[in-house]
C-alpha positions as CSV (number, residue, x, y, z in Angstrom):
1,X,99.8,73.2,112.3
2,X,97.8,70.8,114.3
3,X,98.3,72.8,117.4
4,X,97.1,76.0,115.6
5,X,94.0,74.2,114.4
6,X,93.2,73.0,117.9
7,X,93.7,76.5,119.2
8,X,91.3,78.0,116.6
9,X,88.6,75.5,117.5
10,X,89.1,76.1,121.2
11,X,88.6,79.9,120.9
12,X,85.7,79.9,118.3
13,X,83.4,77.1,119.6
14,X,81.4,77.5,122.8
15,X,82.0,74.5,125.0
16,X,78.5,73.0,124.7
17,X,78.9,72.5,121.0
18,X,81.1,69.5,121.7
19,X,77.9,67.7,122.7
20,X,76.8,67.5,119.0
21,X,79.8,65.2,118.2
22,X,77.8,62.4,119.9
23,X,74.8,62.7,117.6
24,X,74.0,59.8,115.4
25,X,74.5,56.0,115.5
26,X,77.0,54.8,118.0
27,X,77.6,58.3,119.4
28,X,78.7,59.8,116.1
29,X,80.9,57.0,114.9
30,X,81.3,56.0,111.2
31,X,78.6,53.7,109.9
32,X,79.3,50.0,109.7
33,X,80.7,48.6,106.5
34,X,78.3,46.3,104.8
35,X,78.5,43.0,106.7
36,X,78.1,39.6,105.1
37,X,74.5,38.6,104.6
38,X,73.1,35.7,106.7
39,X,70.1,35.3,104.4
40,X,68.3,36.7,101.4
41,X,64.6,37.4,100.8
42,X,65.2,35.2,97.7
43,X,65.9,32.2,100.0
44,X,62.2,32.5,101.0
45,X,60.8,32.8,97.5
46,X,61.0,36.5,96.7
47,X,61.6,37.2,93.0
48,X,62.3,40.6,91.5
49,X,60.4,42.1,88.5
50,X,57.7,39.4,88.2
51,X,55.0,41.6,89.8
52,X,53.9,38.8,92.1
53,X,53.4,39.4,95.8
54,X,56.6,39.0,97.7
55,X,55.2,39.9,101.2
56,X,55.3,36.4,102.6
57,X,59.0,36.0,101.7
58,X,59.9,39.3,103.2
59,X,58.0,38.5,106.5
60,X,59.8,35.2,106.8
61,X,63.2,36.8,106.3
62,X,62.4,39.6,108.8
63,X,61.3,37.0,111.4
64,X,64.7,35.3,111.1
65,X,66.5,38.6,111.4
66,X,70.3,38.9,111.1
67,X,71.8,40.5,107.9
68,X,69.2,40.2,105.2
69,X,70.0,41.0,101.6
70,X,67.6,42.1,98.9
71,X,68.7,41.6,95.3
72,X,68.5,44.2,92.6
73,X,65.1,44.6,90.9
74,X,61.6,45.6,92.0
75,X,59.7,43.7,94.7
76,X,55.9,43.9,95.2
77,X,54.6,44.2,98.7
78,X,50.9,44.2,99.9
79,X,51.2,44.5,103.7
80,X,52.9,46.5,106.3
81,X,56.3,45.0,107.3
82,X,57.8,45.0,110.8
83,X,61.4,44.6,111.9
84,X,61.5,43.5,115.6
85,X,64.7,41.6,116.2
86,X,67.5,43.9,117.5
87,X,70.6,43.8,115.3
88,X,68.7,43.3,112.1
89,X,70.3,44.9,109.0
90,X,68.7,45.1,105.6
91,X,71.1,45.4,102.6
92,X,69.8,46.2,99.1
93,X,71.9,46.4,96.0
94,X,71.7,50.2,95.9
95,X,69.0,52.9,96.1
96,X,68.5,52.9,92.3
97,X,68.9,49.1,91.9
98,X,66.7,47.5,94.6
99,X,63.2,48.9,94.7
100,X,60.3,48.2,97.0
101,X,56.8,49.0,95.7
102,X,53.9,48.7,98.2
103,X,50.5,48.3,96.6
104,X,48.4,49.6,99.5
105,X,48.7,52.7,101.7
106,X,48.7,52.7,105.5
107,X,45.1,54.0,105.5
108,X,44.0,51.1,103.2
109,X,45.7,48.6,105.5
110,X,45.0,50.2,108.9
111,X,42.3,52.9,108.7
112,X,43.0,55.5,111.3
113,X,40.8,58.6,111.0
114,X,41.4,61.6,113.3
115,X,41.6,65.4,113.4
116,X,44.5,67.7,113.4
117,X,45.1,70.4,116.1
118,X,42.8,72.8,114.1
119,X,40.0,70.3,113.9
120,X,40.4,69.3,110.3
121,X,39.6,65.7,109.5
122,X,42.6,63.6,108.4
123,X,44.3,60.4,109.4
124,X,47.2,59.9,111.8
125,X,49.2,58.7,108.9
126,X,49.6,62.3,108.0
127,X,52.3,62.6,110.6
128,X,53.4,59.1,111.6
129,X,53.9,55.5,110.4
130,X,55.8,53.5,107.8
131,X,55.0,50.7,105.5
132,X,58.4,49.3,106.6
133,X,58.6,49.8,110.4
134,X,61.7,49.1,112.5
135,X,60.2,48.6,116.0
136,X,62.6,49.7,118.8
137,X,62.7,48.8,122.5
138,X,61.5,50.9,125.4
139,X,63.9,52.4,127.9
140,X,62.9,52.0,131.5
141,X,65.9,52.2,133.8
142,X,65.3,53.4,137.3
143,X,66.3,57.0,137.9
144,X,68.4,58.7,140.5
145,X,68.3,62.4,141.6
146,X,71.1,64.8,140.5
147,X,72.3,68.1,142.0
148,X,71.8,71.2,139.8
149,X,74.3,71.7,136.9
150,X,74.9,74.3,134.3
151,X,74.8,74.3,130.5
152,X,78.3,73.4,129.3
153,X,79.2,71.4,132.4
154,X,80.6,67.9,131.9
155,X,80.3,66.9,135.6
156,X,77.1,66.2,137.4
157,X,76.7,65.2,141.0
158,X,74.6,62.3,142.3
159,X,72.4,62.8,145.4
160,X,73.1,59.2,146.5
161,X,75.5,56.4,145.9
162,X,75.0,54.4,142.7
163,X,76.3,51.7,140.4
164,X,76.9,53.9,137.4
165,X,80.1,53.2,135.5
166,X,82.3,54.5,132.7
167,X,81.0,53.9,129.2
168,X,77.4,53.6,130.3
169,X,74.7,55.2,128.2
170,X,72.3,57.2,130.3
171,X,69.2,59.4,130.0
172,X,69.0,62.8,131.8
173,X,65.5,64.0,132.6
174,X,63.9,67.2,133.7
175,X,60.3,67.4,135.1
176,X,58.3,70.1,136.7
177,X,54.8,71.1,137.5
178,X,52.8,73.8,135.8
179,X,54.6,75.7,133.1
180,X,58.0,75.7,134.7
181,X,59.5,73.2,132.4
182,X,58.0,74.8,129.3
183,X,59.4,78.2,130.3
184,X,62.8,76.7,130.9
185,X,63.0,75.0,127.5
186,X,62.0,78.4,125.9
187,X,64.5,80.3,128.1
188,X,61.6,82.2,129.7
189,X,59.9,83.2,126.4
190,X,57.4,80.6,125.2
191,X,55.3,83.1,123.2
192,X,51.6,82.4,122.8
193,X,51.2,79.1,124.5
194,X,47.6,79.0,125.9
195,X,47.0,75.6,124.2
196,X,50.4,74.1,125.0
197,X,50.2,71.1,127.4
198,X,53.3,70.9,129.5
199,X,55.2,67.7,129.0
200,X,55.5,65.3,131.9
201,X,59.2,65.3,131.4
202,X,62.0,66.1,128.9
203,X,64.8,63.7,128.2
204,X,68.3,64.2,126.9
205,X,70.8,61.6,125.8
206,X,74.2,61.3,127.5
207,X,77.1,58.9,128.1
208,X,79.4,58.5,131.1
209,X,83.1,59.0,130.7
210,X,84.1,58.3,134.4
211,X,82.7,58.1,137.9
212,X,84.5,59.2,141.0
213,X,82.4,58.8,144.2
214,X,79.3,60.9,143.7
215,X,80.6,62.8,140.7
216,X,79.8,61.6,137.2
217,X,81.8,63.0,134.3
218,X,79.9,62.9,131.0
219,X,81.5,62.4,127.5
220,X,79.9,65.6,126.3
221,X,78.8,68.9,127.9
222,X,75.2,69.6,128.9
223,X,73.1,71.4,126.4
224,X,70.8,73.0,129.0
225,X,70.9,73.9,132.7
226,X,69.7,71.3,135.1
227,X,67.9,73.5,137.7
228,X,67.0,72.3,141.2
229,X,63.2,73.1,140.8
230,X,63.0,70.8,137.7
231,X,64.1,67.7,139.7
232,X,67.0,66.5,137.4
233,X,67.6,62.8,137.3
234,X,69.9,60.3,135.6
235,X,69.0,56.7,134.5
236,X,70.4,53.8,132.6
237,X,69.5,54.1,128.9
238,X,68.6,50.4,128.4
239,X,69.1,48.2,125.5
240,X,70.3,49.2,122.0
241,X,68.5,48.1,118.8
242,X,71.4,48.5,116.3
243,X,69.2,48.4,113.3
244,X,70.5,49.2,109.8
245,X,69.2,49.8,106.3
246,X,71.2,50.4,103.2
247,X,70.9,50.5,99.4
248,X,67.1,50.5,99.0
249,X,64.7,52.6,96.9
250,X,61.0,53.1,97.9
251,X,58.9,53.8,94.8
252,X,55.3,54.0,95.8
253,X,52.6,55.9,93.8
254,X,52.5,57.8,90.6
255,X,49.2,59.6,91.2
256,X,49.2,63.3,92.2
257,X,49.6,64.3,95.8
258,X,46.1,65.0,97.3
259,X,47.2,67.9,99.5
260,X,47.9,69.0,103.1
261,X,46.1,66.7,105.6
262,X,44.6,64.6,102.8
263,X,47.3,62.0,102.8
264,X,46.5,58.3,102.4
265,X,49.6,57.1,104.2
266,X,52.0,56.3,101.4
267,X,54.8,56.5,104.0
268,X,57.6,54.2,103.2
269,X,59.7,54.0,106.4
270,X,59.6,54.4,110.1
271,X,62.3,53.9,112.8
272,X,59.9,53.8,115.8
273,X,61.5,54.3,119.3
274,X,64.8,53.0,117.9
275,X,67.9,53.5,120.0
276,X,71.1,53.3,117.8
277,X,70.2,52.7,114.2
278,X,71.3,53.9,110.8
279,X,70.0,54.2,107.2
280,X,72.1,55.0,104.2
281,X,71.9,55.2,100.4
282,X,68.1,55.4,100.2
283,X,65.7,56.8,97.6
284,X,62.1,58.0,98.3
285,X,59.8,58.6,95.3
286,X,56.1,59.0,95.1
287,X,55.6,59.2,98.9
288,X,53.3,61.2,101.1
289,X,56.0,61.5,103.8
290,X,59.6,60.3,104.0
291,X,61.1,58.5,107.0
292,X,59.8,59.1,110.5
293,X,62.5,58.6,113.2
294,X,61.9,58.5,116.9
295,X,64.2,57.3,119.7
296,X,67.8,58.3,119.9
297,X,71.1,58.1,118.1
298,X,69.9,57.3,114.6
299,X,72.0,58.4,111.6
300,X,70.3,59.1,108.3
301,X,72.9,59.5,105.6
302,X,72.9,59.9,101.8
303,X,69.2,60.0,101.1
304,X,67.4,61.4,98.1
305,X,63.7,62.6,98.1
306,X,62.3,63.2,94.6
307,X,58.8,63.8,93.3
308,X,57.9,60.6,91.4
309,X,54.4,62.0,91.0
310,X,52.6,65.1,89.8
311,X,52.7,67.9,92.3
312,X,49.6,68.7,94.3
313,X,48.1,72.0,95.6
314,X,50.7,74.7,96.2
315,X,53.4,72.8,94.3
316,X,54.0,70.3,97.0
317,X,54.5,66.5,96.5
318,X,54.1,65.4,100.1
319,X,53.7,66.4,103.8
320,X,56.8,65.6,105.9
321,X,60.1,64.9,104.3
322,X,62.2,63.6,107.2
323,X,60.9,63.9,110.7
324,X,62.9,63.5,114.0
325,X,61.5,62.8,117.4
326,X,63.8,62.2,120.4
327,X,67.4,63.0,120.9
328,X,70.8,62.9,119.2
329,X,69.9,61.9,115.7
330,X,72.0,63.0,112.7
331,X,70.9,63.7,109.1
332,X,73.6,64.3,106.5
333,X,74.4,64.3,102.8
334,X,70.7,64.6,101.9
335,X,69.0,66.1,98.8
336,X,65.4,67.2,98.3
337,X,64.6,67.4,94.6
338,X,61.0,68.4,95.3
339,X,59.0,70.3,97.9
340,X,57.3,68.9,100.9
341,X,55.2,71.1,103.2
342,X,57.8,70.4,105.9
343,X,61.1,69.1,104.5
344,X,63.0,68.5,107.8
345,X,60.8,68.4,110.8
346,X,61.5,68.5,114.6
347,X,58.9,67.0,116.8
348,X,58.0,68.4,120.3
349,X,60.9,68.7,122.8
350,X,63.5,67.1,120.5
351,X,67.0,68.0,121.3
352,X,70.7,67.3,120.5
353,X,70.0,66.5,116.8
354,X,72.2,67.5,113.9
355,X,71.3,68.3,110.3
356,X,74.3,68.9,108.1
357,X,75.7,68.9,104.6
358,X,72.4,68.8,102.7
359,X,70.6,70.6,99.8
360,X,67.1,71.3,98.7
361,X,65.2,73.1,96.0
362,X,63.1,75.1,98.6
363,X,64.2,73.7,101.9
364,X,62.1,74.2,105.1
365,X,63.5,73.6,108.6
366,X,60.2,72.9,110.4
367,X,60.4,73.5,114.1
368,X,56.9,72.3,114.7
369,X,56.2,74.1,117.9
370,X,56.2,72.6,121.4
371,X,59.8,73.4,122.1
372,X,62.4,71.6,119.9
373,X,65.6,72.9,121.6
374,X,69.4,72.8,121.4
375,X,69.6,71.3,117.9
376,X,72.3,72.1,115.3
377,X,71.7,72.8,111.6
378,X,75.0,73.5,109.7
379,X,76.3,73.7,106.2
380,X,72.9,73.4,104.5
381,X,72.0,74.9,101.1
382,X,68.6,75.7,99.5
383,X,68.2,76.9,96.0
384,X,65.4,79.2,97.4
385,X,66.4,80.3,100.8
386,X,63.2,82.3,101.5
387,X,61.4,79.5,103.3
388,X,64.2,78.0,105.5
389,X,62.3,79.0,108.7
390,X,58.8,78.3,107.5
391,X,57.1,76.2,110.2
392,X,53.9,74.4,110.8
393,X,52.1,73.4,114.0
394,X,48.8,74.5,115.6
395,X,48.0,77.9,117.1
396,X,49.0,79.0,120.6
397,X,51.4,76.0,121.1
398,X,54.4,78.2,121.8
399,X,57.1,79.7,119.6
400,X,58.1,77.4,116.7
401,X,61.4,76.5,118.3
402,X,62.7,76.3,121.8
403,X,65.9,78.0,123.0
404,X,69.6,77.3,122.2
405,X,69.2,76.0,118.6
406,X,72.2,76.8,116.4
407,X,72.0,77.7,112.7
408,X,75.5,77.8,111.2
409,X,76.4,78.5,107.6
410,X,73.1,78.3,105.8
411,X,73.1,79.3,102.2
412,X,70.4,80.4,99.7
413,X,70.8,81.5,96.1
414,X,69.2,84.9,96.8
415,X,69.8,85.1,100.5
416,X,67.7,83.7,103.3
417,X,64.3,84.9,104.5
418,X,64.4,86.1,108.1
419,X,62.4,84.0,110.7
420,X,59.1,85.4,111.9
421,X,58.8,87.0,115.4
422,X,57.0,83.7,116.4
423,X,60.0,81.5,115.5
424,X,62.3,81.4,118.4
425,X,63.6,83.0,121.7
426,X,66.5,85.4,121.6
427,X,68.8,82.6,122.9
428,X,69.3,81.2,119.4
429,X,72.5,81.3,117.5
430,X,72.7,82.5,113.8
431,X,76.2,82.4,112.3
432,X,76.9,82.6,108.6
433,X,73.2,83.0,107.8
434,X,72.7,85.6,105.0
435,X,69.5,87.3,106.2
436,X,68.3,90.8,107.2
437,X,66.6,90.9,110.5
438,X,63.8,93.5,111.0
439,X,64.6,96.6,113.0
440,X,64.1,95.9,116.7
441,X,64.4,92.2,116.4
442,X,65.9,90.6,119.6
443,X,67.7,88.0,117.4
444,X,71.4,88.4,116.5
445,X,73.1,87.3,113.3
446,X,76.8,87.1,112.8
447,X,79.0,86.6,109.8
448,X,81.1,83.5,109.4
449,X,84.6,84.8,110.3
450,X,87.9,83.7,108.7
451,X,89.1,80.6,110.4
452,X,85.7,79.5,111.7
453,X,84.5,76.1,110.4
454,X,81.9,75.9,107.6
455,X,80.5,72.7,109.2
456,X,80.2,73.0,112.9
457,X,79.5,69.3,113.4
458,X,82.8,68.4,111.8
459,X,84.5,70.9,114.0
460,X,82.8,69.6,117.1
461,X,83.8,66.0,116.2
462,X,87.4,67.0,115.8
463,X,87.6,68.8,119.1
464,X,88.9,66.7,122.0
465,X,86.2,66.1,124.7
466,X,86.3,68.3,127.8
467,X,87.9,66.9,130.9
């Protein structure tokens, strides 16, 4: 039976899908069990449910770092909190038991007026920032040139001798002048892109399985071609942060949502430039936006986003639900009980991320233009599937999504609304997505066949790595 299962996976999954098995904390591994606390916020004077300011106690605990426990009850906080010590883990008593209530928004604490891409006045807290911010470390390893390689390859060839070794985490980079890099990420079809500024470079996460002479074998296949004219490089990925957060509820404001680009910055949580982190068993209620995650290899698991406040214009309760920037993050076992303008968002040039096993009342997968590419969305259900592919972003910034994204087994109660012609290039996979494409569409949609997995990430994880 095991041999038959392996055969089915081998013939139904394209080789590059194995790369998604590495998405999330510690390259897709199970999350750590709750470690023993080394201190508690109570040790520094924090007391639940007394409505007194606990910010000083929380700051002292975070300065110490380690494994910090927060008892059950509600804690009042009046300033933005930062986590800066790698390895810090925060453990509450459970998302419905430990509650953090901040009394001031980010705009109250750090005024930051700006304009969006359309010239509308807003604040930068409309799309970034967290009242609790885990601050990651920068990655600055020196790079070495690579020979060209193809999507699906697991071997890359160095241009010169190196000290790379098995088990090393690395960053692959493409860079190119003019619009070469943009056109590559869109598989030659960027759409209307007159206002799109080409990125200086695009990064992809990887890990080395072995090194033999000038040939480096990666743990997972390449998600895109590495062409000669885009100067592919490889570099050490640098230090890990290994942050963790479990069992906490963020209950912020009860007033109605003001509306799109009128947010005050009631944003509970940010993992900023974090490399290897995780969050699990979290509740977000009465927020302008849910967690913002940038960096690489962050797992977001078992999170609930609810209204906690009256809806604003259009029936929305916030701006961004969960936002990914960077590479190889994984979101799973999530539930949206209310509508954000953008429920799950992908920032420019994000890649290798996985969204799986989640539900929403009217879920939107917001590919926010500027080329999010080669991401996997699988086994996701929306009560109203009409808006799955509704996206934001400014005008003339390219198609909503870059190439090679995979949408696998998406479900809606009355089917799924087809994406607009401005959504993605033809090099996009739709399998098990119940939608009717308009006549003449270059996109292709396939039924989920008998024997094919309902959750492509689980299938990729079960498949042995290529050799």
